[in-house]
MIVOLUM-133082 format. One record per residue: x, y, z of N, C-alpha, C in turn; residue in three letters. Coordinates in steps of 0.001 Angstrom, whole numbers, plus 500000, padded with zeros to 6 digits. Layout:
# MIVOLUM-133082
XYZXYZXYZala
...
END
This chain:
# MIVOLUM-133082
675383544456939219675602543421938200676959542761938376met
677975543618938720679326543097938909679391542155940082gly
678688542511941211678680541637942388678017540301942090asn
676955540336941296676262539105940931677174538195940116leu
677942538777939202678886538008938382679948537346939256phe
680466538088940238681495537551941143680940536387941946val
679692536546942449679071535492943231678860534225942401lys
678400534427941145678196533274940268679507532570939964leu
680565533351939766681877532785939474682369531947940649lys
682192532478941883682623531744943077681831530445943226lys
680518530520942946679666529341943062680092528257942079leu
680393528668940843680841527713939821682161527069940232ile
683081527888940751684387527364941175684246526383942324leu
683362526695943275683139525799944413682575524460943954leu
681587524520943051680993523289942533681999522469941739asn
682834523164940943683848522485940141684868521813941040leu
685284522493942115686245521924943059685673520684943729thr
684407520779944162683760519635944804683664518454943846ala
683330518754942591683230517692941582684563517014941372tyr
685634517806941316686974517255941090687395516359942243cys
687052516784943482687418515984944649686708514639944621ile
685386514670944326684613513434944268685117512542943142val
685364513150941980685839512383940841687185511753941134ser
688084512521941761689411512009942100689309510844943067ser
688423510979944072688259509910945048687746508647944364ser
686845508823943409686297507669942699687356506997941841phe
688106507813941118689108507269940209690209506519940941leu
690561507009942141691673506414942851691218505543944018phe
689933505186944026689444504283945059690147502935944924ala
690444502324946059691164501063946051690190499922945814lys
690341499228944691689498498088944394690074496844945041asn
689199495989945545689620494742946160689478493602945165leu
690212492505945369690011491339944492688622490755944701pro
688162489976943731686885489288943889686985488294945042asp
685921488194945820685924487284946961685444485904946534glu
686119484874947030685745483492946746686196482645947928ser
685246482251948773685572481562950023685731480065949800ala
686752479706949005687058478306948691688571478125948788val
689054476883948876690506476673948812691083477296947540pro
692122478116947695692682478827946559692004480140946274gly
691070480540947138690340481782946942690809482887947867gly
690023483961947923690322485131948744689079485489949556val
689289485792950831688201486200951713688472487614952217val
687453488458952225687548489830952713686838489906954070ile
687557490335955107686988490377956450687091491791957014ile
685956492452957327686000493799957908686548493752959335pro
687385494765959676688042494777960990687752496026961805leu
687012496998961259686686498173962046686960499468961316gly
686562500559961953686664501903961385688119502318961181asp
688391503011960075689763503443959793690254504506960760val
689350505110961524689769506079962530690449505402963720asn
690263504090963848690959503324964870692331502922964349leu
693215502524965250694545502091964834694446500887963903asn
695319500851962930695329499741961987695674498442962712lys
694798497426962640695067496169963349696063495292962592pro
696718494397963316697565493375962717696795492071962758lys
696774491356961650695985490130961552696846488979961037ala
696528487771961499697233486576961044696239485470960710thr
696644484617959780695872483431959417696871482305959185phe
696662481179959862697615480065959791699039480519960136asn
699127481437961104700402481967961606701132482850960603lys
700499483173959490701066484091958506700385485448958619asn
701173486531958596700579487856958632699753488085957373gln
698647488796957545697675488991956467697602490470956091val
697347490725954829697180492093954348695989492764955015met
696212493980955524695132494804956065695198496153955362val
694096496553954751694079497794953988692768498535954238thr
692721499794953857691511500590954047690622500491952810asp
689335500363953063688366500261951964687033500791952454his
686564501874951834685283502503952181685211502812953675lys
686294503437954160686391503916955542686419502794956574lys
686770501596956110686904500460957010688267499797956803gln
688845499279957910689982498377957771689435497012957363trp
690036496414956338689626495075955930690865494195955780val
690706492932956133691759491941955897691485491254954569ala
692519491158953737692419490478952448693201489177952600val
692480488074952734693063486808953180693138485797952040val
694336485301951779694513484225950818694277482882951486gly
693497482010950832693163480696951386693965479616950651ile
694833478878951351695638477852950685694781476773950026pro
695288476188948961694584475103948285694400473894949198leu
695248473763950195695173472628951115694153472819952230ser
693488473981952302692540474260953380691319473340953301ser
690881472893954466689699472031954545688431472884954625lys
687346472417954027686073473134954163685647473199955630pro
684944474276955989684474474431957359684854475774957932gly
684800475883959255685072477141959938686577477365960114glu
686989478628959871688376479041960060688364480377960789his
689544480777961284689614481994962090690775482890961659tyr
690460484159961489691472485204961354691694485778962746leu
692952485962963137693263486389964499693828487796964501val
693220488675965318693782489992965594694139490047967076thr
694613491197967532695123491308968902694086490937969950ala
692826491278969708691813491071970736690587490297970270asn
690696489627969119689501488965968608689845487875967601lys
688992486850967545689037485854966485687853486099965554lys
688132486260964298687095486537963311686789485239962549his
685624484701962757685265483413962157684752483596960733arg
685164482704959852684624482674958496684577481225958024phe
683801480985956989683567479622956514684134479422955111thr
684839478317954947685366477938953637684505476818953057ile
684064477004951826683278475985951131684195475100950290lys
683746473915950011684526472994949198684450473390947724asp
685475473037946977685461473254945532686163472086944863lys
685498471487943888686062470354943169686770470865941911ala
688094470884941948688870471283940775689025470092939821tyr
689092470384938546689210469329937541690609468706937546glu
690715467573936875691991466855936762692570467064935368thr
693888467242935304694568467412934017695707466400933916gln
695753465682932817696825464708932561697780465271931512arg
699073465234931827700085465758930927701194464732930725leu
701758464731929524702897463862929227704139464717929057thr
705122464473929897706388465209929871707449464338929214ile
708041464824928108709028464027927376710311463835928186lys
710742464892928879711937464788929708711548464143931036asn
711771462848931180711311462108932351711966462577933642lys
713139463199933541713790463723934745712995464867935361arg
712148465533934571711316466611935104710130466059935903lys
709922464738935810708890464075936604709532463283937752val
710605462582937441711343461809938439712813462229938403asn
713160463296939100714530463815939075715530462804939633pro
716750462829939076717804461958939599718472462607940818asn
719491461967941346720138462447942572720723463846942390lys
721388464070941278721975465385941013720894466452940890thr
719798466091940218718675467026940086718112467392941458asp
717971466392942324717394466625943657718291467535944493met
719589467402944333720504468299945048720271469744944624glu
720068469946943328719773471289942818718418471771943321arg
717402470909943241716044471278943678716046471672945149ile
716754470909945986716795471194947425717492472515947735asn
718387472948946873719031474253947046718108475388946592lys
717283475095945590716402476131945041715156476367945893glu
714654475343946545713405475461947294713418476590948327arg
714469476721949161714468477819950145714427479204949503pro
715031479347948323715025480641947625713603480998947207ile
712905480005946638711527480231946185710611480493947376ile
710762479709948441709921479883949628710122481255950252arg
711371481676950343711660482983950946711022484107950144gln
711087483999948807710489485039947963708974485091948145ala
708330483924948214706875483882948327706392484290949719leu
707272484228950721706928484634952085707315486087952378arg
707865486755951407708372488125951620707254489049952101his
707610489933953038706629490886953564707189492296953500trp
706447493187952885706801494601952817705627495396953361asn
705805496021954534704723496750955195704529498099954510glu
703490498189953711703189499416952979701686499529952796thr
701187500755952712699772500986952420699546501321950949asn
700644501432950204700570501778948786700436500484947982asp
699219499982947915698959498684947285697924498841946186ile
698168498198945063697204498194943964696741496764943775phe
695433496496943954694915495139944003694126494726942769leu
694193495527941731693497495189940485694541495052939394glu
694676493849938838695742493528937888695257493555936441phe
696216493734935543695994493456934130696723492151933811ile
696343491498932721696979490230932352698452490461932009ala
699354489591932470700781489787932222701224489448930806pro
700374488752930049700707488440928654699406488183927908val
699407488482926630698231488189925795698269486729925377glu
697146486050925521697111484650925114695934483914925719gly
695820482660925334694732481799925802695106481149927125arg
694158481130928052694390480443929311694387478944929041lys
695555478316929120695686476920928714695516475946929872ser
695827476373931085695631475528932266695156476410933411ser
694012476070933958693433476888935015694088476605936362ser
693910477542937255694386477405938624693660476252939316phe
694383475502940142693777474475940982693626473101940361gly
693964472944939093693838471640938451694621470571939212leu
694019469402939379694714468258939982695545467617938881arg
696856467750938966697705467382937838698293465978937965arg
698337465312936809698948463994936728699977464032935602ile
701262463915935970702353463918934994702788462487934727phe
702700462067933462703119460716933072702497459664933995asn
701185459815934253700401458903935093700775458944936568asp
701505459985936991701878460109938396701251461379938983gln
700421461247940017699776462426940633700802463372941230pro
700568464662941065701432465692941636700557466751942302arg
701187467743942888700447468791943594699532469550942627arg
698439470129943156697541470917942298698264472094941648pro
697744472501940519698325473608939777698150474909940556his
699264475523940934699218476678941848699259478022941125ser
698977478022939833698971479280939087698060479186937877gly
698206480148936994697456480188935735698454480089934594met
698223479152933673699055479038932479698399479797931333asp
699191480643930673698701481406929529699554481038928318ile
698920480423927330699638480009926123699960481229925272ala
701230481334924892701676482451924054702925482008923314ala
703202482586922165704385482178921407705676482549922125pro
706704481761921912708008482066922487708450483458922051ala
708926484237922996709371485592922708708310486648922962gly
707065486228923261706011487202923558706367487979924825ala
706000489246924839706346490140925942705515489832927180lys
706196489697928319705545489513929618705691490813930394val
704586491314930961704607492605931640704148492480933095ile
704485493477933889704019493541935275702536493886935292ala
701706493129936026700266493393936058699890494561936949pro
700829494994937791700613496125938691701980496579939187ala
702018497747939805703302498250940291703830497390941426lys
705136497375941577705763496587942626707273496681942518gly
707960495744943170709423495716943143709893494277942953lys
710858494092942067711438492771941837712236492369943073val
711934491191943623712655490748944821713531489529944562ile
713320488847943431714137487661943137714011487307941667glu
715089486785941109715065486187939777715933484935939828thr
715752484041938876716590482851938860716179481886937772gly
716980480836937632716696479765936674716583478482937486asp
715356477963937644715076476867938553714733475586937789phe
714947474447938437714796473143937783713388472966937211phe
712367473161938021710989472975937561710417474243936921phe
710676475392937521710055476651937084710774477327935931asn
711990476903935634712762477559934591713136478979934995gly
713375479824934018713728481220934303712507481935934884lys
712691482524936070711547483049936821711844484408937430ser
710764485173937643710847486495938269709783486567939361val
710148487184940499709224487393941609709070488893941840phe
707819489374941891707539490792942137706737490936943423ile
707194491832944294706492492149945544705578493345945307asp
704281493177945615703304494256945456702877494840946801his
703456494355947887703163494908949202702305494016950073gly
702635493971951369701867493243952381701584491785951998gln
702623491076951584702486489651951328701864489271950009gly
701652490251949123701131489969947778702310489873946815leu
702592488651946361703745488374945500703249487722944213ile
703801488131943080703504487448941823704775486817941273thr
704614485659940636705747484908940098705483484576938632met
706512484679937808706426484471936357707458483413935981tyr
707010482271935444707894481123935232707990480717933762cys
709022479920933467709291479335932147709696480384931115his
710236481505931593710613482588930684711797482180929796leu
711814482725928596712954482542927702714074483502928083asp
713687484720928491714662485720928934714050486571930023ser
714932487132930871714521487988931979715031489397931728ile
714169490382931869714519491767931543714715492650932776ser
714663492069933969714711492862935199715750492298936162val
716019493079937219716960492665938254716346492875939626glu
716768492095940633716268492309941993716502493745942456pro
715490494314943098715556495697943554714964496695942588gly
714652496246941383714113497144940364712646497445940622gln
712269498726940565710880499146940740710126498975939432thr
708915498422939522708105498163938343706815498963938392met
706422499479937243705104500087937081704232499155936246asn
702939499335936315702028498515935521702401498592934045thr
702601497432933432702922497382932010704408497316931693gly
705277497483932703706719497376932457707082495942932074asp
708065495812931189708464494484930709709196493702931787lys
708755492456931987709379491536932934710354490614932211val
709949490138931051710773489211930274710001488765929052gly
710377487583928530709715487037927346709317485584927578glu
708196485201926999707684483837927126708692482841926568val
708821481717927276709719480664926804709168479295927169gly
710063478315927209709686476964927613710818476331928415met
711329477116929381712366476617930273711716475913931466thr
712442474965932073711887474210933187711010473065932706gly
710007472698933523709121471581933183707923472103932396arg
707941471877931092706887472397930214706571471391929114val
705427471601928476705078470834927279705081471722926044thr
705305473016926228705331473974925130705488475370925692gly
705697476381924827705885477746925315704622478297925977pro
704774478855927142703662479490927858704217480223929070his
703364481040929668703704481692930935702926481030932054leu
703637480597933078702983480178934322703014481375935251his
701828481831935659701698483035936497701087482649937837trp
701835482898938898701373482606940255701093483899941003thr
699993483903941769699701484985942718699697484382944112val
700547484915944983700656484428946354700241485539947311ser
699352485199948247698847486168949214698937485544950596leu
699634486205951529699971485666952848700470484221952746asn
701377484012951792702032482727951538701051481630951141asn
699910482011950586698947481063950035698808481335948550ala
698926480284947745698757480453946312697267480539946000arg
696866481635945350695450481891945103695205482082943604val
693947482027943229693551482105941818693827483506941260asp
694736483648940287695022484966939707693804485644939100pro
692827484842938642691637485405938004690899486368938936gln
691013486161940246690312487004941213690852488427941243leu
692068488624940743692701489939940762692624490643939415phe
692167489952938378692181490534937043691047491526936842leu
691346492630936175690354493647935854689230493029935029thr
687996493247935503686843492738934754686653491254934834gly
687242490599935868687080489149935989685664488823936420ser
685233487611936084683878487168936437683901486418937763asp
END
């Protein structure tokens, strides 16, 4: 009877251990962003078995995120809003991986800006803008080679999505570049949080973007938070999901208090909705 009890105990422990391993693997499985093969979208391209060496991939001469997913290496490719519909190629050391981009017609948004200098900057403004542009570009092009990446985000602030990604914008009857982020309407002073873990790589107060924070999430995935009233972080600071970034404001070029949230992947501005938990 005693031997039977010992055997049953061992069997239960073995089953419990196996269950815990499977459950742990499921809970910590790496989720990928939603795929959308359009300008401003994300394309997932399989590159081979994870038992092979991790490949290096580029698109438009920019290095692309490569991560493991279901025992496969996959490239997670950001598609610039300026990309033309048709065939495109991801390049690895020994192969060109062809994929197709479909067209997408983004809506047009007309806005009236009371401060006309935010639409047509004067000479002094342009001198400032020209100094700020390299700082912003460098932050959005930042590359940190790491496999510790979390690709499923939570919303950085509670509020209504007031301007969608990709809108063709017209300020004071003058066409401007498409909207490269998501605007979330929220009251001034509302808490802005990190949507996933990462590291602050830049902060600043810019002519168009106002008070802004840039967070690096690894392998060319950068998020930017603009028009803040206050900044609560410093460059080099490590962030966990939910940590405070700052507070909603209306600094820079705005029509009211809101957060402009940009997601940049391999230096391409992509739709943040594709990374949000439970997005459609």
